[in-house]
N, C-alpha and C positions, 0 to 999 in steps of 0.2 A: 484597489489593489495595495497590498503592503508595500512599503518603500523598497524592500529587497524581495523580489519575486523568487529569487533562487540564490544559492551559494554554489560556486564551482568547487567540486571536491577532487576531481581527477581529470587530467587532460592527456589523451592518447592521440597519436596521429590519426586513429580511426574513429574515435568517439570521445564525447564529453560525458562525464558523470556528474549529475547535479543533485543538490538537495533542494527540492521544491518547497516553497513556503506554503502553509495552509491558507486557504481562502483565495488561491490563485487558480483561475480557469486555464485550461490547456490552450484553448483557442479564444480569439476575441469574443467578448460578450458585450454587445452594444458598443458603448463608448469606451469600455474598459479593455485595454490591450491584454492579450493572452500571453502565456508563458513563452511560446515560440517567438513572438515579437520581442519580448523582453530579452530573450537569449540572443537574438541576432543583434540587438542594439548593445547589450551589455558585453558580449564577447567580440563584437566587431567582426562577426563571421556570418555571411549570408548563406553559406553552403551547409545547411543543417537539415537532417532528415529525422523526424520522430519515428520511433519504432515501437513504443508503447506509451501509455498515458496514465494519469492518476486523476481521480475525481477532484473537484474543487476543494472539498473539505480535507483531502488527504495530503499530507506532507511526505517528504522523503525522496528516496532514490529514483532517479529517472536517467536512462541512457538515451543519448541523442547521437545518431551517426553523423559522420562528417563526409560521407560519400554515399552515392546510391548503392554501390557494391556492398559496403558494410551494412547499410540499412537492410538490404535484401538478406544478408547472412543472419543478422540479428533478428530480423522479422521472422525468418524461417525457424530460428531457434526458439523464439517465443511461441510461435504457433505449434511447434513440435514438443512443447513442454520440456525443452532441454535446458532452460534457464531456471534455476532455483530462485524463488521469491519468498520472502518472509516479511510479515507485517506485525506491528504492535497495535493494540487497541486497549482502551479503558472503558469500563462500564461501572455504573453505580449499582448494578443489580447482579444477583447470583444467577449463573447459567443453569439450565436444566441438567447438564452434566459438566463435570469439571475439566474433562479432556475427552478427545475422541475425534469423530468424523461427522461432518454434515454433508449430505449428498441428496440431490434432487433436482429435477428440472425447475426452471424459473419462468414465471409468466408475468406479464405486465399487470400492475395493480393500478391504484388511483394516484393522480397527481404526480406522475413521473416516477413513482416507486415501482419496485418489483416484489414478487413474493415467491416463496419456495413451494413447489408442488410435490405431491406424493409420488408422481411418476418418475421413471429413471431412464427415459429414452436418450437424452443427451444431457446428463446431469452436471450441475456445478458441484465440485467436490472440494471440500476444505478440511484440512486437519488442524487441530488446535490443542493447546494447553492453556490452562488458566491458573492464576496465582493470586491469592488474597494479599493485598497490600496493607489494608486497614479496614475497619468496619465501613461498609458502604463504598468500597473502591477495589476493583479487581482488574488485574492486568491479563491480557490475552496475547499469546504468541500464535500467529496464524500462518499456515502454509497453504495457499491456494494451489490446487492441482489442475485447475481449469481457469479459463480467463473470461468469465461472464461479467456483464455490466452489474455493478453494485454487489458483486458476489459476497464479499466479506461482510458488508453491512447487512445483507439479507440473512446470512448465516448466523450472525449473532442475534439478530432480531428473532430468528426461529428458535433460538435457545433461551428466549425470554431475557436477554441481556443486550439490548440495543446499545450502540456505541454512544458514549457520553458526548453530547453536543451535536449528535446526528438527529436533527429535528424531523427530517423526512421519515425516519423509521422509529420514531417514538423515544429517542434518546433525551435525557434530561438536558436543559439549557446549560451551556458552559462557555468558556472564553474561546473555544475552538472545537472543531470536530476532532475527536481523539482517535484518529486512524493515521498510521505512519508506515511508509514503506521502509523497512528496517534493514534488510540485507538482500544482497544479490550474489549468486555464484554462477559462473558460466565459462565456457571455452570459446575462444575466437582464434581461428587460424592456428590451432595447436597450442595456444597459450591459455593458461588457466588464470581466471580473475576471481577474487572474492572481496566483497566490500560490506562493511557494517557501518551504519550511520544512526546514531542515537538522535532522538527528537531534540530540536533546539528551541522549540516554542511550545507554550502551554504550561500553565502553572502546575497541573497535576502530573504531567510527564516529567517536569523538572523537580518534582518533590524529592525529598531525601529517601522516602520509602521506595519510590519507583526506581530511582538511580541505584539504590543498593540492590534491588532485585535484579536489575539488568546486569549489574556487575557480577552477580553470582551465577547467571544463566550460562555464560560462555557462548561459543559460536552456535548459532541455531542449527547448522547442518550436522553438528556432533550429537544432537539429542536423539533419543530413541522414539521416533515419531509413531503415533497410532497407525495401525494398518489402514491402507487404502481399500 
């Protein structure tokens, strides 16, 4: 596990907001402590309730409730798609289309991977934009409208643009998996919250071209997203 499994970004009496480091598992993995253990130790707070999670390769924003009541409220909001989530990803390949929607049921593939199916019974739905940063490097801004396992990784794989560093889905080797939970917007007990967190690790994320593109994009919820 990296030395710093997380960075505390915001503390509220009802929740903590964290920036999870890439390469950190949510729960204990063999001898390796998980994020929740690191949180309890680092914050000196045993009363923590997870309400959503990120894959090991994914960095970025995670909400952790500080009471069972808040966990229930936030859990219901996530389940009801009332919390807006936005992600960043990088790929070294051009997608089948530069922006739009990916939708389809997901089925288990080989080696722990998932795959996108043609059926639409209970589909994973992802909206996205993509931006050319330089030859051989493209930035994706993604908005999942469902909460399926590996949804964003599978969506980009289906567009022939697997995430850089995501070896499970055919991404090119890199210094990290280039998927980052970038922004959250939600309401809790009548109070509105919005957070944006740029990636803090990864040579390609920290490059001048990527930083300049993010600077020009503005808040993700202000964009004119493709139709669902």
